[in-house]
PAZAZA-195622 format. One line per 2 residues: their letters; for each residue x, y, z of N, C-alpha, C. Coordinates in steps of 0.2 Angstrom, whole numbers, plus 5000, padded with zeros to 4 digits. Example, Ala and Ser with C-alpha at 12.3 -4.5 7.8 and 13.67 -1.06 7.14 Angstrom:
as	5066 4972 5039 5062 4978 5039 5066 4984 5039 | 5064 4989 5035 5068 4995 5036 5064 5000 5039
# end
This chain:
ml	5376 6163 5148 5375 6156 5146 5375 6152 5153 | 5374 6148 5153 5369 6142 5158 5378 6140 5160
gg	5378 6139 5166 5384 6135 5169 5381 6130 5169 | 5388 6126 5170 5389 6116 5172 5382 6115 5176
er	5386 6118 5184 5381 6114 5188 5374 6115 5188 | 5372 6122 5186 5364 6123 5184 5361 6118 5179
al	5366 6117 5175 5363 6113 5168 5361 6106 5169 | 5369 6103 5173 5367 6096 5177 5362 6095 5180
ev	5359 6100 5184 5355 6098 5189 5347 6099 5186 | 5347 6102 5181 5340 6101 5178 5339 6096 5173
ar	5346 6095 5171 5346 6087 5168 5346 6080 5172 | 5349 6081 5178 5348 6075 5182 5340 6076 5185
rv	5336 6080 5186 5330 6082 5187 5324 6077 5182 | 5326 6080 5176 5322 6075 5169 5324 6068 5172
va	5329 6067 5172 5330 6059 5170 5327 6056 5178 | 5326 6058 5183 5324 6056 5187 5317 6054 5189
as	5315 6061 5186 5307 6059 5183 5305 6054 5180 | 5310 6051 5175 5308 6046 5169 5307 6039 5171
sa	5302 6037 5169 5301 6029 5170 5303 6024 5166 | 5307 6026 5160 5308 6024 5154 5315 6018 5157
ae	5317 6012 5154 5323 6010 5156 5329 6013 5154 | 5328 6017 5149 5337 6022 5148 5333 6029 5146
te	5338 6034 5150 5334 6039 5148 5342 6045 5147 | 5342 6052 5143 5347 6054 5143 5344 6061 5142
vt	5346 6066 5142 5345 6073 5143 5351 6077 5140 | 5350 6083 5135 5353 6085 5135 5352 6092 5136
ie	5356 6097 5137 5355 6103 5140 5362 6108 5136 | 5359 6112 5131 5363 6117 5127 5360 6125 5128
se	5367 6129 5129 5365 6135 5131 5369 6139 5126 | 5366 6144 5123 5370 6148 5117 5369 6157 5119
ve	5375 6160 5119 5375 6166 5118 5377 6169 5113 | 5375 6173 5109 5379 6179 5103 5376 6184 5101
sf	5384 6187 5101 5382 6194 5099 5386 6196 5092 | 5381 6199 5086 5386 6201 5081 5384 6209 5077
vr	5385 6211 5073 5386 6215 5070 5386 6213 5061 | 5382 6215 5059 5381 6214 5052 5383 6221 5049
fa	5388 6223 5042 5389 6231 5043 5390 6230 5033 | 5389 6235 5030 5389 6237 5022 5393 6245 5022
dv	5391 6247 5018 5395 6253 5018 5391 6262 5021 | 5386 6258 5020 5381 6261 5026 5384 6261 5032
gp	5385 6259 5036 5387 6255 5042 5384 6249 5044 | 5385 6247 5050 5378 6243 5053 5372 6241 5051
tq	5370 6237 5046 5362 6236 5044 5360 6230 5049 | 5364 6225 5054 5358 6223 5059 5363 6221 5064
ca	5359 6220 5070 5364 6217 5076 5360 6218 5081 | 5363 6212 5086 5360 6210 5090 5363 6205 5095
dr	5359 6204 5101 5362 6200 5106 5356 6195 5109 | 5359 6189 5108 5354 6184 5108 5356 6177 5113
er	5352 6176 5115 5353 6169 5121 5348 6165 5118 | 5350 6157 5119 5345 6153 5118 5347 6146 5120
vs	5340 6143 5124 5342 6136 5128 5339 6131 5125 | 5342 6126 5124 5337 6120 5121 5339 6114 5127
la	5333 6109 5128 5333 6104 5133 5330 6099 5127 | 5333 6094 5129 5332 6086 5122 5334 6082 5128
vr	5329 6076 5127 5325 6072 5131 5327 6066 5125 | 5330 6060 5128 5331 6055 5125 5329 6048 5130
vr	5322 6045 5126 5319 6040 5134 5319 6034 5128 | 5321 6027 5129 5322 6021 5126 5321 6015 5131
er	5315 6010 5129 5311 6004 5130 5314 6000 5129 | 5317 5994 5132 5318 5989 5129 5314 5983 5129
ep	5316 5980 5124 5310 5975 5121 5313 5967 5123 | 5309 5964 5124 5310 5956 5128 5313 5953 5123
gg	5313 5954 5115 5317 5950 5108 5324 5953 5110 | 5323 5958 5112 5332 5963 5112 5330 5968 5107
gy	5334 5974 5107 5333 5981 5106 5328 5985 5108 | 5331 5990 5105 5327 5996 5109 5321 5999 5106
re	5315 6003 5108 5313 6007 5104 5316 6013 5108 | 5313 6019 5105 5318 6025 5108 5315 6030 5102
ar	5314 6038 5108 5312 6041 5102 5316 6049 5107 | 5316 6055 5105 5321 6062 5107 5314 6067 5106
at	5314 6071 5109 5309 6078 5111 5313 6084 5114 | 5311 6088 5111 5316 6094 5112 5311 6101 5117
tg	5313 6105 5120 5310 6111 5121 5315 6118 5123 | 5314 6123 5123 5317 6128 5123 5315 6130 5129
sl	5314 6128 5135 5312 6132 5140 5314 6126 5146 | 5317 6128 5151 5319 6124 5158 5313 6124 5161
ae	5309 6127 5161 5303 6127 5165 5302 6119 5166 | 5299 6117 5172 5297 6111 5173 5292 6108 5169
rd	5286 6114 5171 5282 6109 5165 5283 6111 5161 | 5288 6112 5156 5290 6112 5149 5294 6106 5147
wr	5298 6105 5151 5303 6098 5151 5298 6092 5151 | 5294 6094 5158 5290 6086 5157 5285 6084 5151
aa	5283 6090 5150 5280 6090 5143 5284 6084 5136 | 5290 6090 5136 5294 6085 5133 5297 6076 5135
le	5295 6077 5141 5298 6070 5142 5292 6066 5140 | 5286 6069 5141 5280 6064 5140 5280 6062 5131
ra	5280 6069 5127 5282 6066 5122 5286 6061 5120 | 5293 6060 5122 5296 6057 5119 5295 6049 5122
aa	5290 6046 5128 5289 6043 5129 5282 6040 5125 | 5278 6045 5123 5274 6042 5120 5277 6041 5111
la	5283 6046 5107 5285 6043 5104 5287 6034 5101 | 5292 6036 5109 5297 6026 5110 5294 6024 5107
rh	5286 6024 5111 5280 6017 5112 5278 6014 5105 | 5279 6020 5099 5277 6018 5093 5283 6016 5088
ap	5288 6018 5092 5295 6020 5087 5296 6010 5085 | 5299 6009 5080 5300 6005 5076 5305 6001 5079
vd	5307 5993 5083 5313 5994 5086 5319 5993 5082 | 5324 5993 5087 5331 5995 5083 5335 5991 5085
de	5335 5984 5083 5339 5980 5085 5347 5979 5084 | 5349 5986 5081 5358 5986 5083 5361 5992 5088
aq	5354 5993 5090 5356 6001 5096 5359 5997 5102 | 5364 6000 5105 5370 6000 5110 5366 6001 5117
pl	5368 5999 5122 5364 6001 5128 5369 6008 5129 | 5365 6012 5132 5370 6019 5135 5376 6019 5138
gg	5380 6023 5137 5388 6022 5140 5386 6024 5148 | 5390 6021 5152 5390 6024 5161 5395 6031 5159
pv	5396 6031 5165 5401 6037 5169 5407 6037 5165 | 5410 6042 5164 5416 6043 5159 5418 6051 5163
sv	5424 6054 5160 5428 6060 5165 5431 6064 5159 | 5426 6071 5159 5428 6076 5154 5431 6083 5157
aa	5437 6083 5158 5440 6088 5160 5437 6096 5158 | 5435 6100 5167 5431 6104 5166 5434 6110 5162
rt	5433 6115 5158 5435 6122 5154 5431 6127 5156 | 5435 6132 5155 5431 6138 5156 5431 6143 5149
pd	5425 6145 5146 5427 6149 5141 5430 6155 5141 | 5434 6157 5137 5435 6164 5136 5429 6170 5139
aa	5432 6172 5143 5426 6179 5147 5429 6184 5141 | 5432 6186 5140 5432 6192 5136 5426 6191 5130
tl	5429 6184 5126 5424 6184 5121 5416 6185 5122 | 5414 6179 5128 5408 6182 5129 5404 6189 5134
ah	5408 6193 5134 5407 6199 5137 5409 6204 5131 | 5410 6201 5126 5412 6208 5123 5406 6212 5119
pf	5409 6219 5121 5402 6224 5118 5402 6228 5112 | 5396 6229 5114 5396 6232 5104 5398 6238 5104
ee	5401 6242 5108 5406 6248 5106 5413 6246 5103 | 5415 6239 5106 5421 6237 5102 5421 6234 5095
ka	5415 6232 5094 5413 6230 5087 5412 6236 5083 | 5410 6240 5084 5407 6247 5082 5413 6250 5079
rw	5419 6248 5083 5426 6251 5082 5428 6248 5076 | 5427 6241 5076 5432 6239 5070 5427 6238 5064
vr	5419 6240 5065 5416 6242 5061 5418 6249 5056 | 5421 6255 5060 5423 6259 5057 5429 6260 5053
ea	5433 6256 5057 5440 6254 5055 5441 6252 5047 | 5434 6243 5046 5433 6242 5042 5430 6248 5035
la	5425 6251 5037 5422 6256 5031 5429 6262 5029 | 5431 6263 5037 5439 6268 5035 5441 6266 5027
ac	5446 6260 5029 5448 6258 5024 5447 6255 5018 | 5440 6255 5017 5437 6252 5009 5436 6259 5008
rg	5433 6265 5012 5433 6270 5008 5439 6273 5006 | 5445 6273 5007 5451 6275 5008 5453 6272 5000
aa	5452 6264 5001 5454 6261 4994 5447 6262 4987 | 5444 6266 4988 5437 6266 4983 5433 6258 4983
lv	5433 6253 4988 5430 6248 4989 5423 6250 4994 | 5419 6243 4992 5412 6243 4996 5412 6237 5001
pa	5410 6238 5006 5412 6234 5012 5404 6228 5013 | 5407 6220 5012 5401 6219 5016 5404 6215 5021
gl	5401 6213 5030 5406 6213 5034 5402 6208 5038 | 5405 6205 5043 5401 6203 5049 5408 6203 5054
lq	5404 6204 5063 5408 6202 5068 5403 6198 5073 | 5406 6193 5076 5403 6189 5079 5408 6186 5084
ts	5403 6187 5090 5407 6182 5098 5401 6176 5101 | 5402 6172 5101 5396 6169 5105 5400 6161 5110
gv	5396 6159 5111 5400 6155 5118 5394 6149 5117 | 5396 6142 5120 5389 6137 5120 5392 6132 5126
sr	5386 6130 5128 5387 6126 5136 5383 6120 5134 | 5388 6116 5135 5384 6109 5134 5385 6106 5139
al	5378 6101 5141 5378 6095 5148 5374 6089 5146 | 5377 6085 5147 5374 6078 5147 5373 6073 5153
as	5366 6071 5157 5366 6067 5159 5362 6063 5159 | 5365 6054 5161 5359 6049 5160 5358 6045 5165
st	5351 6040 5162 5353 6037 5168 5355 6030 5171 | 5362 6030 5166 5367 6024 5167 5372 6029 5171
gr	5372 6033 5172 5377 6037 5177 5383 6042 5173 | 5380 6043 5167 5385 6048 5163 5382 6056 5165
sv	5387 6059 5166 5387 6066 5169 5395 6071 5165 | 5393 6075 5160 5396 6078 5158 5394 6086 5155
hd	5400 6088 5156 5399 6097 5154 5406 6099 5151 | 5404 6105 5147 5410 6108 5143 5408 6115 5140
ta	5411 6119 5139 5410 6125 5134 5415 6129 5130 | 5413 6131 5126 5419 6133 5121 5415 6141 5118
ar	5420 6144 5116 5420 6151 5114 5423 6152 5107 | 5419 6158 5102 5419 6158 5096 5420 6165 5095
af	5424 6167 5092 5428 6174 5090 5425 6175 5080 | 5423 6179 5078 5421 6177 5070 5422 6185 5068
as	5427 6185 5062 5427 6191 5060 5427 6190 5050 | 5425 6195 5048 5424 6195 5040 5425 6200 5036
lt	5427 6201 5031 5425 6208 5027 5426 6206 5020 | 5421 6205 5016 5422 6206 5007 5421 6213 5006
af	5426 6214 5002 5427 6221 4998 5424 6220 4991 | 5422 6225 4989 5421 6225 4980 5424 6230 4978
da	5427 6232 4972 5428 6237 4968 5422 6242 4967 | 5424 6247 4970 5415 6250 4965 5416 6254 4960
sg	5423 6254 4955 5423 6254 4951 5417 6250 4943 | 5416 6244 4945 5416 6241 4941 5419 6235 4939
sg	5424 6235 4940 5429 6233 4937 5432 6225 4939 | 5428 6222 4942 5427 6217 4944 5433 6214 4949
gs	5435 6218 4954 5437 6216 4958 5435 6217 4966 | 5437 6211 4968 5435 6209 4976 5439 6206 4980
gi	5437 6206 4987 5444 6203 4990 5440 6200 4997 | 5442 6195 5000 5439 6194 5008 5446 6193 5012
ge	5445 6192 5020 5446 6192 5023 5444 6188 5030 | 5446 6184 5033 5442 6179 5036 5444 6176 5042
rv	5444 6175 5049 5444 6173 5054 5441 6171 5060 | 5444 6164 5063 5439 6160 5066 5444 6161 5074
ag	5443 6161 5079 5447 6160 5084 5443 6159 5091 | 5445 6154 5094 5443 6153 5101 5440 6159 5107
av	5447 6163 5104 5446 6170 5110 5447 6177 5106 | 5444 6181 5107 5442 6186 5105 5450 6189 5104
gd	5454 6188 5110 5458 6195 5110 5464 6191 5104 | 5464 6184 5099 5467 6181 5094 5465 6182 5089
ld	5459 6186 5088 5456 6188 5081 5460 6191 5077 | 5461 6197 5079 5465 6201 5076 5460 6205 5068
pe	5455 6209 5069 5452 6211 5065 5455 6215 5060 | 5460 6219 5061 5464 6222 5057 5468 6219 5052
rv	5471 6215 5055 5473 6210 5048 5468 6206 5042 | 5463 6205 5047 5456 6202 5042 5455 6210 5035
va	5453 6215 5038 5451 6222 5035 5457 6222 5028 | 5464 6222 5032 5469 6223 5026 5471 6218 5021
ra	5468 6212 5023 5469 6206 5018 5463 6206 5014 | 5457 6207 5016 5452 6208 5009 5453 6213 5006
ve	5456 6219 5009 5456 6227 5004 5463 6225 4998 | 5467 6222 5003 5473 6220 4998 5471 6217 4992
ka	5468 6209 4993 5464 6207 4989 5460 6210 4983 | 5456 6213 4986 5453 6219 4981 5454 6223 4976
rr	5459 6225 4980 5465 6230 4977 5468 6225 4971 | 5471 6221 4971 5475 6219 4967 5468 6212 4962
sa	5463 6212 4965 5458 6208 4959 5453 6214 4954 | 5457 6221 4954 5454 6224 4950 5457 6221 4942
gp	5454 6222 4938 5454 6223 4929 5457 6213 4929 | 5454 6209 4931 5454 6202 4929 5455 6200 4923
re	5462 6196 4922 5460 6194 4914 5458 6187 4913 | 5458 6187 4907 5453 6180 4905 5458 6174 4905
lp	5458 6167 4908 5463 6163 4908 5458 6158 4904 | 5461 6153 4901 5458 6146 4898 5458 6141 4901
ag	5451 6137 4903 5451 6134 4907 5457 6127 4905 | 5457 6121 4911 5464 6118 4909 5466 6115 4918
ey	5472 6112 4917 5476 6110 4924 5478 6115 4926 | 5480 6116 4932 5484 6121 4934 5488 6118 4942
tv	5494 6121 4938 5497 6118 4949 5493 6127 4952 | 5492 6123 4959 5488 6130 4962 5490 6130 4972
vl	5490 6137 4972 5491 6137 4979 5485 6137 4981 | 5480 6134 4986 5475 6135 4989 5475 6138 4995
ep	5473 6143 4998 5473 6144 5006 5470 6140 5007 | 5470 6143 5016 5463 6140 5020 5457 6141 5018
la	5455 6146 5017 5449 6147 5016 5446 6141 5010 | 5449 6139 5003 5449 6136 4998 5450 6130 5002
vs	5455 6127 5006 5455 6120 5007 5450 6119 5012 | 5445 6123 5015 5440 6121 5021 5435 6118 5018
sl	5434 6121 5010 5429 6120 5006 5428 6114 5002 | 5435 6111 5002 5436 6107 5000 5435 6099 5005
ll	5439 6100 5012 5439 6095 5014 5434 6095 5020 | 5429 6100 5020 5425 6099 5023 5419 6094 5021
fa	5419 6093 5016 5416 6088 5012 5419 6080 5012 | 5425 6079 5015 5427 6072 5017 5425 6073 5024
ay	5423 6079 5028 5420 6077 5035 5414 6075 5034 | 5409 6076 5031 5403 6075 5026 5402 6069 5024
qg	5407 6068 5021 5405 6060 5016 5412 6057 5016 | 5413 6054 5021 5420 6050 5019 5423 6047 5027
fg	5426 6051 5030 5429 6050 5037 5424 6048 5041 | 5417 6046 5042 5413 6043 5046 5411 6033 5045
ar	5411 6031 5049 5410 6024 5048 5402 6020 5046 | 5398 6025 5044 5393 6025 5044 5395 6022 5034
ev	5397 6028 5031 5400 6029 5024 5404 6022 5023 | 5410 6020 5028 5413 6015 5024 5408 6008 5025
ee	5403 6008 5030 5401 6003 5030 5396 6001 5025 | 5393 6007 5021 5389 6007 5018 5392 6006 5009
qs	5400 6006 5009 5401 6008 5004 5404 6014 4999 | 5401 6018 5002 5400 6026 4999 5406 6030 5001
sf	5412 6028 5004 5418 6033 5006 5422 6031 5002 | 5425 6036 5003 5430 6036 4998 5437 6032 5001
lc	5436 6033 5008 5442 6027 5011 5441 6021 5009 | 5436 6017 5007 5433 6010 5004 5439 6007 5001
gr	5443 6002 5003 5447 5999 4998 5454 6004 4997 | 5455 6007 5001 5461 6011 5002 5465 6012 5008
ig	5461 6009 5015 5463 6011 5022 5470 6006 5022 | 5475 6010 5025 5480 6006 5026 5486 6008 5018
er	5484 6010 5015 5489 6010 5007 5491 6018 5008 | 5495 6018 5004 5497 6024 5003 5494 6028 4997
vf	5488 6033 4996 5487 6036 4993 5488 6043 4991 | 5488 6044 4996 5487 6054 4996 5496 6056 4996
ap	5499 6064 4998 5505 6065 4998 5509 6063 5002 | 5513 6059 5004 5516 6058 5009 5519 6063 5015
dl	5517 6069 5013 5518 6074 5019 5513 6075 5022 | 5506 6074 5019 5501 6076 5021 5498 6071 5028
tv	5497 6076 5033 5493 6070 5039 5486 6075 5039 | 5482 6070 5043 5475 6075 5044 5471 6069 5050
ld	5472 6076 5055 5467 6072 5063 5459 6075 5062 | 5457 6070 5067 5451 6073 5069 5452 6074 5077
da	5453 6082 5080 5457 6082 5087 5454 6087 5089 | 5449 6087 5095 5445 6092 5096 5448 6096 5103
an	5453 6093 5104 5459 6096 5109 5463 6100 5105 | 5465 6102 5099 5469 6107 5095 5471 6112 5097
rv	5477 6113 5096 5482 6119 5098 5478 6124 5095 | 5474 6125 5091 5473 6132 5086 5465 6132 5089
yp	5459 6128 5087 5453 6129 5088 5450 6123 5091 | 5451 6124 5097 5447 6116 5100 5440 6118 5102
gl	5437 6110 5101 5432 6111 5100 5426 6107 5107 | 5422 6106 5107 5419 6101 5112 5421 6094 5114
af	5422 6095 5122 5427 6088 5122 5422 6081 5123 | 5414 6081 5120 5411 6074 5120 5408 6074 5117
dg	5403 6069 5113 5400 6069 5108 5393 6070 5110 | 5390 6068 5104 5381 6068 5105 5378 6065 5111
eg	5382 6058 5113 5381 6054 5116 5384 6056 5125 | 5387 6060 5124 5393 6061 5131 5401 6056 5133
tp	5400 6054 5126 5408 6049 5124 5414 6054 5122 | 5419 6055 5128 5427 6058 5125 5426 6058 5119
rs	5429 6064 5115 5431 6063 5110 5438 6062 5109 | 5439 6056 5105 5446 6053 5104 5450 6057 5099
rv	5457 6056 5101 5461 6060 5094 5461 6053 5089 | 5459 6057 5082 5461 6050 5079 5464 6054 5074
vl	5468 6047 5071 5473 6052 5065 5470 6048 5059 | 5468 6053 5054 5463 6048 5048 5467 6049 5042
id	5471 6053 5041 5477 6050 5035 5485 6052 5039 | 5489 6048 5039 5495 6048 5044 5501 6046 5039
ag	5502 6052 5036 5509 6052 5029 5508 6050 5023 | 5498 6052 5021 5496 6050 5016 5494 6044 5016
vp	5492 6040 5022 5489 6033 5023 5482 6034 5027 | 5476 6032 5022 5471 6034 5027 5471 6027 5032
rg	5469 6031 5038 5470 6026 5044 5461 6025 5047 | 5455 6030 5045 5451 6031 5050 5447 6026 5050
pv	5439 6026 5049 5435 6028 5050 5435 6032 5059 | 5431 6039 5061 5428 6039 5066 5421 6034 5067
td	5420 6033 5076 5415 6029 5075 5411 6032 5082 | 5403 6027 5084 5402 6027 5089 5401 6021 5090
pr	5395 6019 5096 5396 6014 5100 5392 6008 5094 | 5387 6011 5090 5383 6008 5086 5390 6004 5081
ya	5393 6008 5076 5396 6006 5071 5403 6004 5073 | 5406 6005 5080 5410 6005 5083 5408 5994 5084
kk	5402 5994 5084 5402 5986 5086 5401 5982 5080 | 5398 5986 5074 5397 5984 5067 5402 5980 5063
lg	5408 5986 5065 5414 5985 5060 5419 5982 5064 | 5417 5982 5072 5424 5977 5076 5429 5982 5078
la	5427 5990 5078 5433 5994 5080 5431 5996 5086 | 5435 6002 5089 5434 6005 5094 5430 6009 5093
ct	5427 6012 5098 5422 6019 5099 5428 6025 5099 | 5426 6030 5095 5431 6036 5095 5427 6042 5099
gh	5422 6041 5099 5419 6046 5103 5416 6051 5096 | 5411 6049 5092 5410 6054 5087 5402 6054 5085
as	5399 6052 5093 5393 6049 5089 5388 6058 5089 | 5382 6058 5085 5378 6064 5084 5373 6063 5089
pq	5369 6066 5089 5365 6065 5095 5360 6062 5092 | 5355 6055 5097 5352 6048 5095 5344 6053 5097
ps	5341 6047 5094 5341 6044 5086 5342 6048 5082 | 5347 6045 5077 5346 6048 5072 5349 6046 5066
pr	5348 6046 5058 5348 6042 5053 5356 6043 5051 | 5359 6049 5055 5366 6052 5053 5371 6046 5057
gp	5375 6044 5053 5382 6040 5057 5386 6045 5060 | 5392 6042 5064 5397 6045 5065 5401 6050 5061
dv	5401 6057 5064 5403 6064 5061 5411 6067 5064 | 5418 6067 5059 5421 6071 5062 5419 6079 5063
an	5424 6081 5068 5421 6089 5071 5426 6093 5070 | 5430 6090 5072 5437 6095 5072 5443 6093 5068
lf	5443 6095 5060 5446 6093 5056 5454 6096 5057 | 5459 6095 5059 5466 6097 5059 5471 6096 5055
ve	5473 6098 5049 5477 6097 5045 5485 6099 5048 | 5488 6095 5049 5496 6095 5050 5502 6101 5049
pg	5504 6107 5050 5507 6111 5045 5513 6108 5042 | 5517 6110 5037 5522 6107 5036 5528 6114 5036
aa	5534 6115 5032 5538 6120 5033 5538 6125 5030 | 5532 6125 5024 5533 6131 5018 5532 6137 5021
sa	5534 6144 5020 5531 6149 5018 5527 6150 5014 | 5523 6157 5015 5518 6157 5008 5522 6158 5003
ad	5528 6164 5003 5531 6163 4997 5535 6159 4994 | 5538 6152 4998 5539 6146 4997 5535 6143 4993
lv	5528 6143 4995 5523 6138 4989 5521 6142 4984 | 5522 6149 4983 5522 6152 4976 5525 6152 4971
ag	5533 6151 4976 5540 6152 4973 5542 6146 4969 | 5538 6138 4969 5538 6134 4966 5535 6132 4961
ie	5532 6138 4957 5528 6138 4952 5529 6141 4947 | 5529 6139 4940 5533 6141 4934 5525 6145 4931
rg	5518 6144 4931 5514 6144 4929 5508 6141 4933 | 5503 6145 4936 5499 6142 4941 5495 6146 4942
ll	5491 6145 4948 5485 6149 4951 5486 6150 4959 | 5486 6155 4960 5484 6156 4968 5476 6159 4969
vt	5473 6154 4973 5465 6154 4975 5465 6156 4981 | 5462 6161 4985 5460 6161 4990 5454 6159 4993
ql	5447 6159 4988 5442 6153 4990 5439 6152 4986 | 5436 6146 4987 5432 6140 4983 5424 6143 4987
hy	5421 6143 4980 5413 6144 4984 5408 6139 4980 | 5402 6138 4983 5397 6135 4980 5400 6129 4975
tn	5404 6125 4983 5406 6120 4981 5402 6114 4981 | 5399 6110 4976 5398 6103 4978 5402 6095 4976
mi	5395 6090 4979 5398 6082 4978 5394 6081 4972 | 5398 6078 4969 5395 6076 4963 5397 6067 4961
ep	5400 6066 4965 5403 6058 4966 5405 6057 4974 | 5402 6051 4977 5406 6052 4984 5412 6049 4984
re	5415 6041 4979 5419 6037 4981 5425 6039 4979 | 5426 6044 4975 5432 6048 4972 5430 6055 4975
lt	5426 6056 4979 5425 6063 4982 5424 6069 4977 | 5422 6066 4971 5423 6074 4964 5418 6076 4967
lt	5422 6084 4967 5419 6091 4968 5419 6095 4964 | 5413 6101 4962 5413 6106 4958 5412 6111 4962
gm	5415 6119 4959 5413 6123 4963 5416 6128 4958 | 5417 6136 4961 5420 6140 4958 5425 6143 4964
tr	5430 6145 4960 5434 6152 4963 5432 6159 4964 | 5435 6162 4969 5431 6170 4970 5435 6171 4976
ng	5432 6180 4977 5436 6186 4980 5444 6185 4980 | 5447 6182 4973 5454 6185 4974 5457 6178 4969
tf	5457 6177 4964 5463 6171 4959 5467 6176 4956 | 5473 6173 4956 5479 6176 4953 5483 6172 4949
wi	5486 6175 4944 5491 6172 4939 5497 6170 4943 | 5501 6165 4943 5508 6165 4946 5510 6163 4941
eg	5519 6167 4939 5520 6165 4934 5530 6166 4938 | 5534 6162 4936 5540 6163 4937 5541 6164 4944
ge	5537 6161 4948 5537 6160 4954 5535 6167 4959 | 5530 6173 4956 5529 6177 4957 5520 6178 4956
vr	5517 6181 4961 5510 6184 4959 5511 6188 4956 | 5506 6188 4949 5507 6192 4943 5500 6197 4942
ha	5495 6195 4941 5489 6200 4941 5484 6193 4942 | 5478 6198 4942 5471 6192 4944 5469 6192 4938
vr	5467 6186 4939 5462 6183 4933 5455 6181 4934 | 5449 6181 4928 5444 6180 4929 5442 6172 4935
nl	5436 6172 4937 5435 6164 4939 5434 6160 4936 | 5434 6153 4938 5436 6150 4936 5431 6143 4940
rf	5427 6140 4934 5425 6133 4937 5429 6129 4938 | 5429 6124 4945 5434 6117 4947 5430 6111 4946
td	5432 6107 4942 5427 6100 4944 5433 6094 4945 | 5435 6092 4950 5443 6087 4951 5440 6084 4958
sl	5443 6077 4957 5443 6073 4963 5447 6075 4969 | 5444 6076 4974 5448 6075 4981 5453 6073 4984
vr	5453 6065 4979 5456 6060 4981 5463 6060 4977 | 5461 6063 4971 5467 6064 4967 5471 6069 4969
al	5467 6076 4972 5469 6080 4972 5474 6081 4979 | 5472 6076 4985 5477 6075 4992 5482 6072 4988
ga	5482 6067 4984 5487 6065 4981 5492 6068 4976 | 5490 6074 4974 5492 6079 4971 5498 6084 4974
vs	5498 6084 4979 5499 6089 4985 5506 6090 4985 | 5509 6094 4985 5518 6096 4984 5520 6102 4987
gi	5516 6104 4992 5518 6108 4996 5514 6110 5001 | 5516 6111 5008 5512 6111 5014 5513 6117 5017
gr	5508 6123 5019 5511 6129 5022 5513 6128 5031 | 5516 6130 5033 5518 6131 5040 5514 6137 5047
el	5509 6141 5041 5505 6143 5045 5497 6141 5045 | 5495 6139 5051 5488 6138 5053 5482 6143 5053
ea	5478 6141 5051 5470 6145 5051 5467 6140 5050 | 5462 6142 5057 5453 6139 5057 5448 6144 5051
ag	5447 6139 5047 5445 6142 5043 5438 6139 5039 | 5433 6142 5036 5426 6138 5036 5423 6139 5029
al	5416 6139 5027 5414 6138 5019 5407 6140 5021 | 5403 6140 5018 5395 6144 5018 5391 6139 5024
fh	5393 6131 5023 5390 6126 5026 5393 6126 5031 | 5389 6122 5038 5393 6122 5046 5400 6117 5044
ge	5405 6120 5051 5411 6118 5051 5417 6121 5050 | 5423 6121 5053 5429 6125 5052 5434 6117 5053
vv	5438 6119 5047 5444 6117 5047 5450 6121 5049 | 5454 6118 5053 5462 6120 5055 5467 6120 5047
tp	5469 6123 5047 5473 6119 5039 5478 6123 5036 | 5482 6123 5035 5490 6128 5031 5485 6128 5025
al	5489 6133 5021 5488 6134 5013 5492 6125 5010 | 5489 6124 5004 5491 6119 5001 5491 6120 4995
rv	5499 6118 4991 5500 6118 4984 5497 6111 4982 | 5495 6111 4976 5491 6105 4972 5492 6105 4966
eg	5497 6100 4961 5500 6100 4955 5493 6098 4951 | 5491 6100 4947 5489 6098 4939 5479 6099 4945
fr	5478 6105 4946 5471 6106 4950 5466 6107 4944 | 5461 6104 4942 5457 6105 4934 5451 6110 4935
ft	5452 6117 4930 5446 6120 4930 5443 6117 4923 | 5436 6119 4924 5433 6116 4918 5429 6121 4914
st	5430 6126 4916 5425 6132 4911 5429 6138 4915 | 5427 6143 4912 5428 6149 4913 5422 6154 4915
td	5422 6161 4918 5416 6165 4918 5421 6171 4916 | 5414 6176 4915 5413 6184 4912 5418 6189 4917
f	5419 6186 4925 5419 6190 4929 5424 6188 4935
# end
C-alpha cells in the first residue's frame, strides 16, 4: 500500500504541473486479500492492489463562479498523470459555470495514523485455517456453507494548490458465513463481523453464530403478517439506517425538501433513549479522517436523545443553508451532496436477554435483505427477513418462523424503539457502508406479507 509521503510527493508534482486557477489531486491506494468458500472449499481467492489518481482543475470566471472537471488514471507514471491533467483541463473548458462552487480550502491538520500491520500482512494460510474450521463446523451440523474472509487497507492522500495536504489510512477485516440446512428443511443462519484490525475479528464466533442460527431455523413455522414487537439484531438495524445515510442526513436532501429531517429538526420525534452520530473517530470502527475535499470530518450529533439535529454539510451546502461545514463532501465535482460515512448508534443498557425478556409475543430478526426505499420523507422501506427469524413468546425465543416481508416507515420505527442493547457491532448490508450499532427493540413493526420459506 502506498505510503503517505510517496503519495503526497506525487500529488504535489501534479499540482505544480497544473496551470489552472485551482487544482486538487487525490491519490488512493488499496490492498485486498480474500477467500470465498463453499462446501467444496475455497472457490475464489486473490491478493489485489489498486491505485487511483484523480485530478480536479478549476478556472474562475470573470463574472464569478467556476468551470471545473475531474479526470482519473490508474497509474502514477508521469505520462499518465499528465494525460489525466490535460483531460481535466480540456473538460473544464467546456463545463458549465457553477455559480455556487466555493473556493478550495486551505491548509488543515489531520493526525497521522498507522493501519493495523497484522491486517495488511494477514496470510492466505491463516485464512485457510479459518475456512477449514468453518467447513468442519458445518459438516458436523449437516449444513452447507457459503462464506468470505477478507482483509484490506486503504491509503488516501490529497494535495491542492491552495495549500491543503492531508493523508490517512485505515484497515478492514471482514468475516461472513451463511449456513444452510442440507436436508431442505428451510433452515439458514448467518454470522458476520467487521473490524478495523484482524485481531478483533473473532471468526470462530462468526462460525458459531451462523451454525447455531441455522440449526434453530430448521422447520420454520408459518406466521401471519401483522404488527409485531421485534428485536432487530445489528445486521437488521444497519439495513435500515443506511438508507437514512443515503437519503436524509445530508444537507442536499434537506435543501431539496426530500429529507425525513424536514420540519422535524429540533423536535422530539424519536425514542428519547436514541442517539445517533456520525463519528469518523468512533471507538469501535473508525473511518478516514477527512472527506472528499480534504476537510477534517467533524463529529456530528444527528439524533440527540430522540431529537433530530442534522444535517451534515460540505462548503457548498454550508454556505447555502447558513451552517458550519462539517467535513462530509463527496469527491468533487459531483451531483451528490454531503453524505454521512460513519454512523454510530449510542448503546443502551440492555443485554440481548433483556431485550427478548420484555416481549410477550414478537420476533427476533437476524437480518433484513433486499431492502429498498418507497418514499423518502417518512423513509418508508420494504424488504425481507432472512437467515434467522424466530418467534418470541413469554420473554423467550421459542422456534423459527418463515420469512416475512416488511413495509414500514423508519421515522415511525425509530419513534417506537423501546429497548437498546449494550453490545456494539459494526454491521453492513448488500450495498456499501457499515453502521456501528447495538440491537434495537421496536414496537409494532409492520410485516405486510408472508413467504413459503
